[in-house]
C-alpha positions, 0 to 999 in steps of 0.5 A: 919491530913493525908492531913496536913502531905501530904501537908508538904511532897509535899512542902518539896519534891518540895522545895528539887527538885527545889534546886537540879534542880538549882544546877544541871542545873546551873552547867551544864550551867556554864561548857558549858559556861566555855568550850566555853570561854576558851582561849589558854594560852600565859604564858610559865609556864602555857603551860609547865604544860599542860594547854590547855585552861584557863579563867580569871574572877572576881566575888564577889570581887575575881579573878578566873583562871580556867584551863583545862587540856586535859590530867592530870597534872603531879601531879594529885591531890588526892582530886577531886570534882565530879559533880554528886550528883546534878544530882542524887538528882534532879532525886531522889527528882523529882521521889519521888515527882512524886510518892507521887503526881501522882503514889500514887494517880493514880485514881485522878491524873494519870487517866482521864476516858475521855481519857482512861479507865484503868482497875485498877490504878496499870496498869496506874502506870506500864505504866507510869514507862514504859515510863521512862524505854523504853525511856532511852533504846531507847536513849541509843541504838541510842547512841551506834549504830547510834551515832558512825562512821564506825571506832567506833569513837563517832559521828553522833549526828544528827542521834541520836537527830533525833531518840530522836525527833521522840521518844519524839513526839510519846511518847507525843502523846501516853502519852496524849492518856493514861493519864490525860493531866497534868500527860502526860506532866510530864511523857514525861518530866520525861522520858527525865530527866531519860535519862539525869541522866542515862547519868551521872550515866552510862557513864559520871562519870564511864568514868571519873573514868576509865580515872583517874584510867588509869592515876594513874596507868601510863597506856595509856588513852583510849580516848573513855571514854572522847568522850562518856562523852562529847557526853552525856554531850552535849545531856544533855544540849539540854534536859534541857529546854524541861524538864523544860517546861514540869515540869512547864506545870502542872501549866497551864491548857490551855496547858495540857487541849488543845484538841491537847495537845501532839502537844502543848508539842512538840512545846514547847519542840522544842522551848526549844531546839532552845533557848538552841542553841541560848545560846550555840552558843552565848557562842562561839561568834556566833549569831544564828539568825536562832535559834532565829527566829525559837524559836519566830515563834514556840512560836508565832505560838503556842500562836496564834493557842491556842488563844480562839475563839470568841464566838457567841452572845447568845440569852438573858438568865435569870441571874444565881443566886448565890444560883444556883452556890452555889448548883453546887459548893457544889456538884462539888467543895467543896470536895477540896475547903472547910475549912482550908484545902482548896486547894491553899487556895481557899474556895468555901464553902460560898457565900463570897468565891465564889464571891471573887474568881469569876475571878479565877473560870471563868478562871480555870473552864470555860476558861482553863477547868482545874478544877475540876482536871481531872473532877473527880466530873463530872461537866457537860457542862451545869454547866460550861456554867451556871458558865460562865454566872454568872462569867461574869455578872456585 
């Protein structure tokens, strides 16, 4: 029953997280697109209202006319829609899922003794949480120091992004030296996601509230709040695709099981940034072919680099019997792949189950080496080789 309820919690938290991710990133992408498609109004009455940019669009059978005011309209509405719960719920649901799947099961999901021998699971948990805290602090300090010009204005985003890039590379390398590869990828992605939500919670929304309070009071608006919010919002849009690829990576053992998995993650994240640059530039009517080429070179180079190497032809060996594979599975696999509660519905507790999943076993156990998870049951290299010969036999 505990496993049954845990699976439901896993499913519902994952569902909630995907829903909120769609809402947050969808809104973020939309507003970046909208900002880059606004045009100066031509109608005198529209200009007289203080509209700086507008857009006419059609969708779902209706016409829409979003307008942007650089300063508040003369009659600021009492009710304003705030875009922040999408961000907060994305982070909260993702963190809850990370706690349930990884931190509460650290000995199996977070720790891989082949990577690093932790003295106790709580130490690994504390270190994983430390990545989120330290990463957010490093980024915030970079924004408040390097992200300003000599006169205190917001600027020098290139220097801030350079610091973030160096930190991400170091964090990816360090996480992959301390944690199971699957967990390491998620920790680096969660660190960037925490930076993003911290931007919304501590800079973008508070800054907007201060501006509105100044407007309602009839005071002069301090432009620094809008500048800071814009800076952090732009940073967030470039963080999105690197975070998404880190979160998707745990479904692909070939990524996090690679001997140089930290470099694999860094290349994927760099490609994500390049792809986002392509879309942002395209919204402005510019074709960024350099970013397109960069993304293709990064991804193509990664695919070529990671491609399995041809194996030398081995001397003829006696065929591996199904009975031998069953014996290995009974010792190494059936703890998680038996009965109605078998993980992913893959049952390996019978001859029929092994035969029906032969191709999947070969891919996950021999090629990607993703199973057993973190090799918790101690599958040996000789056993992997035997399974490989059995799976490839006609």
